[in-house]
C-alpha positions as CSV (number, residue, x, y, z in Angstrom):
1,M,-109.5,-118.4,25.0
2,N,-113.2,-118.4,24.3
3,A,-114.3,-115.3,22.2
4,S,-116.9,-114.2,24.7
5,L,-114.8,-113.9,27.6
6,K,-112.2,-111.5,25.7
7,H,-114.7,-108.5,25.0
8,G,-114.9,-105.6,27.4
9,H,-112.3,-104.2,29.6
10,G,-109.5,-103.0,27.1
11,F,-108.6,-106.4,26.5
12,I,-105.9,-106.5,24.0
13,Y,-103.0,-109.6,24.3
14,S,-99.6,-109.3,23.3
15,P,-96.6,-111.7,24.8
16,M,-94.0,-109.6,26.6
17,F,-91.3,-110.9,24.5
18,P,-92.8,-111.8,20.9
19,L,-89.9,-113.3,19.0
20,G,-89.5,-113.2,15.2
21,E,-88.4,-116.8,13.4
22,D,-85.1,-118.5,14.9
23,D,-82.8,-118.4,12.1
24,T,-80.2,-120.2,14.0
25,K,-78.2,-122.9,11.9
26,Y,-78.6,-126.3,13.6
27,R,-76.7,-129.4,13.5
28,T,-78.8,-132.8,14.1
29,L,-77.3,-135.3,16.6
30,D,-77.7,-139.1,16.6
31,I,-79.5,-139.4,20.0
32,A,-82.1,-142.1,20.2
33,G,-85.0,-141.7,22.7
34,V,-87.4,-139.2,20.4
35,S,-90.8,-140.5,19.3
36,T,-94.6,-139.4,19.0
37,T,-98.1,-140.5,19.6
38,E,-101.3,-139.3,18.7
39,V,-103.8,-138.2,21.6
40,E,-107.4,-136.9,20.8
41,G,-106.2,-136.3,17.2
42,K,-102.9,-134.3,18.0
43,T,-99.1,-134.7,18.0
44,V,-97.7,-135.3,21.5
45,L,-93.5,-135.3,21.6
46,K,-92.2,-138.1,24.2
47,I,-88.4,-137.5,25.0
48,T,-86.9,-139.8,27.4
49,E,-84.4,-139.2,30.0
50,S,-81.4,-140.6,28.0
51,A,-82.1,-138.2,25.3
52,L,-82.2,-135.1,27.8
53,A,-78.9,-136.1,29.1
54,E,-77.1,-136.9,26.0
55,L,-78.1,-133.5,24.7
56,A,-76.8,-131.8,27.6
57,F,-73.6,-133.8,27.5
58,A,-73.1,-132.5,23.8
59,A,-74.2,-128.9,24.2
60,F,-71.9,-128.0,27.6
61,H,-68.7,-129.9,25.4
62,D,-69.3,-127.5,22.5
63,I,-70.1,-124.6,24.1
64,S,-66.4,-125.4,26.4
65,H,-64.5,-125.7,23.1
66,L,-66.6,-123.6,20.4
67,L,-67.5,-120.5,19.8
68,R,-70.1,-118.9,17.6
69,P,-68.8,-117.5,13.5
70,A,-70.4,-113.9,14.6
71,H,-67.9,-113.7,17.8
72,L,-64.9,-114.6,16.1
73,A,-65.7,-112.5,13.3
74,Q,-65.8,-109.3,15.6
75,L,-62.3,-110.3,16.7
76,A,-61.1,-110.9,13.5
77,N,-62.6,-107.3,12.0
78,I,-60.4,-105.5,15.0
79,L,-57.3,-106.5,13.6
80,K,-58.7,-105.1,9.8
81,D,-59.5,-101.9,12.0
82,P,-57.3,-99.2,11.7
83,E,-58.4,-97.0,14.6
84,A,-57.9,-100.1,17.0
85,S,-55.4,-99.9,19.7
86,E,-52.3,-102.3,19.5
87,N,-53.5,-103.9,22.7
88,D,-56.8,-104.1,20.7
89,R,-55.2,-106.0,17.7
90,Y,-53.0,-107.7,20.6
91,V,-55.7,-109.1,22.7
92,A,-57.9,-109.9,19.6
93,M,-55.3,-112.1,18.1
94,E,-54.9,-113.8,21.1
95,F,-58.2,-115.2,21.6
96,L,-58.3,-116.2,18.2
97,K,-55.4,-118.0,18.9
98,N,-57.0,-119.4,21.8
99,A,-60.2,-120.1,20.1
100,T,-58.2,-122.4,17.7
101,I,-56.7,-124.4,20.3
102,A,-59.5,-124.8,22.1
103,A,-61.6,-126.1,19.2
104,R,-59.4,-129.2,19.0
105,G,-61.5,-130.6,22.0
106,I,-59.0,-131.2,24.9
107,L,-58.4,-127.6,26.4
108,P,-61.4,-125.4,27.4
109,M,-61.2,-122.3,25.9
110,C,-61.4,-120.8,29.4
111,Q,-60.2,-121.8,33.1
112,D,-63.4,-121.3,34.7
113,T,-65.7,-123.4,32.9
114,G,-68.2,-121.7,34.4
115,T,-71.6,-122.4,36.4
116,A,-73.8,-124.9,33.9
117,L,-77.6,-122.6,33.1
118,I,-80.0,-124.4,31.5
119,F,-83.3,-122.2,29.8
120,G,-86.2,-123.7,27.9
121,K,-89.5,-123.6,26.6
122,K,-91.7,-126.9,26.1
123,G,-94.4,-127.1,24.5
124,Q,-97.8,-128.0,26.0
125,R,-97.4,-131.5,23.5
126,V,-94.3,-132.3,25.0
127,W,-94.1,-135.1,27.6
128,V,-90.6,-136.1,29.2
129,E,-90.9,-139.6,30.7
130,G,-89.2,-138.8,33.8
131,N,-87.5,-136.4,35.7
132,E,-86.1,-133.8,33.1
133,E,-84.2,-131.5,35.7
134,E,-82.2,-135.1,36.8
135,A,-81.8,-136.0,33.1
136,F,-80.1,-132.7,32.5
137,S,-78.1,-132.8,35.4
138,W,-76.6,-136.3,34.7
139,G,-75.6,-135.2,31.4
140,V,-73.7,-131.8,33.0
141,A,-72.3,-133.8,35.7
142,R,-70.9,-136.3,32.8
143,T,-69.8,-133.6,30.9
144,Y,-67.6,-131.9,33.5
145,T,-66.3,-135.2,35.2
146,E,-65.4,-136.9,31.7
147,T,-64.0,-134.0,30.2
148,N,-60.8,-131.5,31.3
149,L,-63.5,-129.2,32.6
150,R,-62.9,-127.5,36.2
151,Y,-66.0,-128.1,39.4
152,S,-66.8,-124.4,40.4
153,Q,-69.6,-124.8,42.3
154,M,-69.5,-124.6,46.2
155,A,-72.1,-126.2,48.5
156,P,-72.5,-124.8,51.3
157,L,-72.4,-126.8,54.6
158,T,-73.0,-124.5,57.2
159,M,-73.1,-120.4,57.1
160,F,-69.6,-120.5,56.6
161,D,-68.3,-123.7,55.4
162,E,-68.6,-125.0,52.0
163,A,-67.3,-128.0,49.8
164,N,-66.7,-128.1,46.5
165,T,-69.6,-130.5,44.8
166,G,-67.1,-132.5,42.6
167,N,-69.2,-132.7,39.4
168,N,-69.9,-128.7,38.5
169,L,-73.7,-129.5,40.0
170,P,-76.1,-128.0,40.9
171,V,-77.6,-127.0,37.6
172,Q,-79.6,-123.3,37.3
173,F,-83.1,-124.2,35.8
174,D,-85.4,-122.1,34.2
175,I,-87.9,-124.3,32.1
176,M,-91.2,-123.0,31.1
177,A,-94.4,-124.1,29.4
178,A,-94.7,-122.1,26.4
179,P,-98.0,-121.4,25.4
180,G,-99.9,-122.0,22.5
181,E,-100.0,-124.3,19.4
182,H,-97.1,-122.8,17.9
183,H,-94.3,-125.2,18.3
184,A,-96.5,-127.0,20.8
185,D,-95.2,-129.9,20.0
186,E,-91.5,-129.0,20.5
187,F,-88.9,-128.5,23.4
188,H,-86.7,-125.3,22.7
189,L,-83.4,-124.6,24.7
190,Q,-80.8,-122.4,25.4
191,F,-77.8,-124.0,27.4
192,I,-75.3,-121.3,28.8
193,A,-71.9,-121.7,30.5
194,K,-71.7,-118.6,32.7
195,G,-67.8,-118.1,34.5
196,G,-67.8,-116.0,37.8
197,G,-65.9,-112.9,35.7
198,S,-68.5,-112.4,33.9
199,A,-71.9,-113.0,36.2
200,N,-70.0,-110.8,38.7
201,K,-70.7,-107.7,36.5
202,T,-74.0,-107.9,36.3
203,Y,-76.0,-105.2,37.9
204,L,-79.5,-103.5,39.0
205,F,-79.8,-100.2,39.6
206,Q,-83.2,-99.1,41.2
207,E,-83.7,-95.6,39.3
208,T,-86.9,-93.4,38.9
209,R,-88.8,-91.6,35.7
210,A,-86.4,-88.6,36.2
211,V,-83.8,-90.7,34.1
212,L,-85.4,-91.3,30.9
213,T,-84.4,-88.3,28.9
214,P,-81.9,-89.1,26.4
215,E,-79.4,-87.0,27.9
216,K,-80.0,-88.4,31.6
217,I,-79.7,-91.8,30.2
218,H,-76.7,-91.7,28.0
219,A,-74.6,-89.8,31.4
220,F,-76.2,-92.7,33.2
221,I,-75.2,-95.5,31.1
222,E,-71.5,-94.0,30.7
223,A,-70.7,-93.8,34.0
224,K,-72.1,-97.3,34.7
225,I,-70.0,-99.3,32.6
226,K,-67.0,-97.6,33.1
227,T,-67.0,-99.4,36.5
228,L,-67.4,-102.7,34.4
229,G,-63.6,-102.5,34.0
230,T,-61.6,-105.4,32.4
231,S,-62.2,-108.0,34.8
232,A,-64.6,-109.8,32.9
233,C,-62.2,-110.3,30.1
234,P,-63.5,-107.5,27.2
235,P,-64.3,-106.9,24.4
236,Y,-67.6,-107.5,25.9
237,H,-71.1,-108.3,24.9
238,L,-73.3,-105.9,26.5
239,A,-76.7,-105.6,27.5
240,I,-78.9,-103.1,29.1
241,V,-82.1,-103.3,30.2
242,I,-84.2,-100.4,30.9
243,G,-87.6,-101.2,33.0
244,G,-89.2,-104.4,34.1
245,T,-92.4,-105.6,36.0
246,S,-90.1,-106.7,38.6
247,A,-86.1,-106.5,39.4
248,E,-85.5,-110.2,38.6
249,L,-87.4,-110.1,35.3
250,C,-85.1,-106.9,34.6
251,L,-82.0,-108.9,35.3
252,K,-83.1,-112.2,33.6
253,T,-83.5,-110.3,30.6
254,V,-79.9,-109.0,30.7
255,K,-78.5,-112.4,30.5
256,L,-80.5,-113.6,27.6
257,A,-80.3,-110.6,25.7
258,S,-76.0,-111.2,26.3
259,T,-76.4,-114.1,24.7
260,K,-78.6,-112.7,21.9
261,Y,-81.5,-115.0,22.6
262,Y,-83.6,-111.7,22.1
263,D,-82.3,-110.2,19.0
264,A,-85.7,-110.9,17.2
265,L,-87.6,-108.5,19.4
266,P,-89.6,-106.2,17.7
267,T,-87.6,-102.4,17.3
268,S,-90.6,-100.3,18.6
269,G,-93.2,-100.7,21.7
270,D,-96.9,-99.7,21.3
271,A,-99.5,-99.7,24.2
272,T,-99.5,-103.6,24.5
273,G,-96.3,-103.5,26.7
274,H,-94.1,-105.8,25.2
275,A,-90.2,-105.5,25.0
276,F,-88.6,-104.2,22.1
277,R,-84.9,-103.2,21.0
278,D,-83.9,-100.1,20.6
279,L,-81.5,-99.9,17.8
280,E,-80.6,-96.3,17.6
281,M,-79.7,-96.8,21.3
282,E,-77.5,-100.0,21.2
283,Q,-75.6,-97.7,18.4
284,Q,-75.3,-94.4,21.0
285,V,-73.7,-96.9,23.9
286,L,-71.6,-98.6,21.2
287,E,-69.8,-95.2,20.5
288,I,-70.1,-93.9,23.7
289,S,-68.0,-97.5,24.5
290,R,-65.2,-96.5,22.0
291,K,-64.9,-93.2,23.5
292,I,-64.1,-94.0,27.3
293,G,-60.9,-95.6,25.7
294,I,-60.4,-98.4,27.8
295,G,-60.9,-100.7,25.0
296,A,-60.3,-104.7,24.8
297,Q,-57.0,-104.3,27.9
298,F,-55.4,-100.8,29.2
299,G,-56.5,-98.4,26.5
300,G,-58.3,-98.8,23.1
301,K,-61.7,-98.6,21.4
302,Y,-62.8,-102.1,21.5
303,F,-64.2,-102.2,25.0
304,C,-67.4,-104.0,23.5
305,H,-67.8,-106.1,20.4
306,D,-71.7,-104.8,20.1
307,V,-74.2,-103.4,22.7
308,R,-78.2,-104.9,23.2
309,V,-80.4,-102.4,24.4
310,I,-84.1,-103.9,25.4
311,R,-86.7,-101.4,26.9
312,L,-89.3,-103.3,29.2
313,P,-92.4,-102.3,30.7
314,R,-92.1,-100.9,34.4
315,H,-94.5,-100.3,37.6
316,G,-95.0,-96.4,37.4
317,A,-93.3,-96.2,40.3
318,S,-90.5,-98.3,39.7
319,L,-87.7,-98.0,36.8
320,P,-85.4,-100.6,37.6
321,I,-82.4,-100.7,35.3
322,G,-79.9,-104.1,34.6
323,I,-76.0,-104.2,32.9
324,G,-74.5,-107.0,32.2
325,V,-72.2,-108.5,29.8
326,S,-71.2,-111.9,28.1
327,C,-67.4,-112.2,28.1
328,S,-64.8,-113.4,26.0
329,A,-65.9,-116.4,26.9
330,D,-69.1,-116.3,24.7
331,R,-70.3,-119.5,26.0
332,Q,-74.5,-120.6,25.1
333,I,-75.8,-122.8,22.2
334,K,-79.6,-123.0,21.5
335,A,-80.7,-126.5,20.9
336,K,-84.5,-128.1,20.3
337,I,-86.0,-131.2,19.8
338,T,-89.1,-132.1,17.8
339,P,-90.9,-134.7,16.2
340,Q,-87.7,-134.8,13.4
341,G,-85.1,-135.2,16.0
342,V,-82.3,-133.8,18.6
343,F,-80.7,-130.5,17.0
344,L,-78.2,-128.4,18.4
345,E,-76.9,-125.2,17.4
346,Q,-73.7,-125.3,14.7
347,L,-70.6,-123.6,15.8
348,E,-67.5,-122.5,14.3
349,T,-65.4,-125.9,14.6
350,N,-62.4,-124.1,12.5
351,P,-61.7,-121.1,13.8
352,A,-58.5,-120.9,12.7
353,R,-59.9,-119.9,9.2
354,F,-60.5,-116.4,10.9
355,L,-56.5,-116.0,11.6
356,P,-54.8,-113.6,9.5
357,E,-52.1,-113.9,7.8
358,I,-49.6,-112.0,10.0
359,T,-47.1,-112.7,13.4
360,D,-47.1,-111.3,16.4
361,E,-44.8,-109.0,15.2
362,H,-46.6,-107.9,12.7
363,L,-49.2,-106.1,15.9
364,G,-46.5,-103.6,16.8
365,G,-45.7,-102.4,20.6
366,E,-42.6,-103.2,22.5
367,V,-42.2,-106.6,24.5
368,V,-40.4,-106.8,27.5
369,A,-38.8,-109.7,28.6
370,I,-38.4,-110.4,32.7
371,D,-36.6,-113.0,34.3
372,L,-38.0,-114.0,37.6
373,N,-35.6,-116.7,38.8
374,R,-33.2,-113.8,40.6
375,P,-34.3,-111.9,43.7
376,M,-37.5,-110.0,44.5
377,P,-36.0,-106.3,44.4
378,E,-34.9,-106.9,41.2
379,I,-37.9,-108.0,40.1
380,L,-39.5,-105.1,41.6
381,A,-36.6,-102.8,40.0
382,E,-36.9,-104.0,36.7
383,L,-40.9,-103.8,36.6
384,S,-40.6,-100.2,38.3
385,K,-38.8,-98.9,34.9
386,H,-41.9,-99.6,32.2
387,P,-45.0,-97.8,31.9
388,V,-48.7,-99.0,32.5
389,K,-49.7,-101.1,29.1
390,T,-46.0,-102.4,28.8
391,R,-46.5,-105.8,27.0
392,I,-44.1,-108.2,28.9
393,A,-42.6,-111.6,28.6
394,L,-41.9,-113.1,32.1
395,T,-39.9,-116.3,32.5
396,G,-39.2,-118.0,36.2
397,T,-40.6,-119.4,39.0
398,I,-44.1,-118.2,40.2
399,V,-46.6,-119.2,43.0
400,V,-50.6,-120.0,42.2
401,A,-52.8,-118.9,44.5
402,R,-56.2,-118.1,44.2
403,D,-59.4,-117.4,46.5
404,I,-58.9,-120.4,48.9
405,A,-55.1,-120.0,49.1
406,H,-55.3,-116.5,50.2
407,A,-58.2,-117.0,52.7
408,K,-55.7,-120.2,54.2
409,L,-52.7,-118.0,53.9
410,Q,-54.6,-115.3,56.0
411,E,-56.0,-117.3,58.8
412,R,-51.9,-118.1,58.6
413,L,-51.1,-114.6,59.5
414,D,-54.1,-114.2,61.9
415,R,-52.3,-117.3,64.2
416,G,-49.3,-115.0,64.3
417,Q,-47.5,-117.1,61.9
418,D,-45.3,-115.5,59.3
419,M,-46.1,-115.5,55.7
420,P,-44.0,-118.4,53.9
421,D,-40.8,-117.5,51.9
422,Y,-42.2,-118.8,48.9
423,M,-45.0,-116.0,48.9
424,K,-42.1,-113.8,49.7
425,N,-39.9,-114.3,47.1
426,H,-41.5,-115.0,43.8
427,P,-44.8,-113.6,42.0
428,V,-47.8,-114.6,42.8
429,Y,-50.4,-116.1,40.3
430,Y,-53.9,-115.7,40.9
431,A,-55.3,-118.7,38.8
432,G,-57.1,-121.9,39.1
433,P,-56.6,-124.3,36.3
434,A,-59.0,-126.6,35.0
435,K,-58.1,-130.4,34.8
436,T,-55.1,-131.6,33.4
437,P,-55.1,-133.3,30.4
438,E,-53.3,-136.6,29.9
439,G,-49.6,-135.7,28.9
440,M,-49.6,-132.1,29.3
441,A,-48.5,-130.1,31.9
442,T,-51.0,-128.6,33.3
443,G,-54.8,-127.7,32.1
444,S,-56.3,-124.7,30.7
445,F,-54.5,-122.2,32.9
446,G,-55.1,-118.1,32.9
447,P,-55.8,-115.4,35.2
448,T,-58.4,-114.8,37.6
449,T,-60.0,-111.5,38.7
450,A,-57.3,-109.3,40.7
451,G,-60.1,-107.3,42.3
452,R,-61.1,-110.5,44.2
453,M,-57.9,-110.6,46.2
454,D,-57.6,-106.7,46.8
455,S,-58.6,-107.5,50.6
456,Y,-55.5,-109.6,51.1
457,V,-53.0,-107.1,50.0
458,D,-52.1,-104.6,52.3
459,A,-51.6,-107.1,54.8
460,F,-49.6,-109.8,52.6
461,Q,-47.5,-107.0,51.7
462,A,-47.0,-106.1,55.1
463,A,-45.6,-109.2,55.8
464,G,-43.3,-109.3,53.1
465,G,-45.6,-111.3,50.7
466,S,-47.4,-110.4,47.4
467,M,-45.1,-107.7,46.1
468,V,-45.6,-108.8,42.3
469,M,-49.3,-110.3,41.5
470,L,-50.1,-111.2,38.0
471,A,-54.2,-111.3,37.5
472,K,-56.5,-110.0,34.9
473,G,-58.6,-106.8,35.1
474,N,-58.4,-103.5,37.3
475,R,-57.9,-103.2,41.0
476,S,-60.2,-101.4,43.5
């Protein structure tokens, strides 16, 4: 900007999100289609559609199977903490074993392989030869259709009728022009696979200046994070954003903060209104999360791995507060395209190195074996003997049914038909597995959120069904 235009009016420019240098460790991808040319004496980066598609394919393949080393180290630390509950340690151990299996590249780490999100900042001297969103979408579609992932995207046909898109498209894009000469010939990206469980734990609260005292904000945060429950698979990476020039900026910042994208923000504010991380508040909220006693599941210390608290500028009449999480399927990866090539964040390919030299027996706690191949009254009588938090090992026949199956069963009841015998005689497992790899009995297969089926329970049980339900998280 011309210096003569900057005088007066108290003009001082600061970007709202002034980030420090990126210390991410990258690996080089063998991808063609990146070149440079000179325009008016400056380097212009040229990228083909095929290069973007190949990058998207690699990124979503990696985050479906691999995690960041820091996340895995946090799980390992739970096993070393004498203050961790038996349930905390059990959950951490299961997640480490799950990560080790997923890293083989066949079974994804979670049955919900997520919505594909691509966030990018494109320098002013970056030319994409074609339609970048179409190219990225092609790469995403290839990942989901050619590997063992699940299609979760529902296309609205009418207001009330839907159909699965069959390739997990569309992608959610947020690609912006990056200002200035810094990295002007570079394209920086972050790819995110966001599952429904964690996405559903994103909240916006429209508050006022009155809540901005230490006592009130702590009480507010404690009350709200308790409502997160365990449906999104804790321990969480919790993100809290206080302020924002709009509600949508607040929530966008929540999402990116939960992925550690804003870790390099300043740690104090100034009169220009830039964002900053409040490290003291982060530690205070982490302590709150440990003291509420929810833990990783059914009691303990590790409700959260860590906390990010970001303060944003706001309109004087508004105080949006956003809360969200990244769950134990902590799936994001950075990438960059520069004149030197295509680079993708290096995730951990050997999570087994974080596994301790212990067996499940060292984790403590009773495990009760229950045979499901017997009459439902006997199963109910056996389960009723054991208190909440008891770990059980189930063997026998179960019925798998999730949202659409429940809706169809409800339609059957609404027509005056009886509940099917299989729903009366067997436990129902709320799950929707990913694709089945060749030679395996099933694909990645874990419980989905219990609360989504709550509205069906009374009617189903009145008809003799859903007497035992397997799911994750809390109920209403």
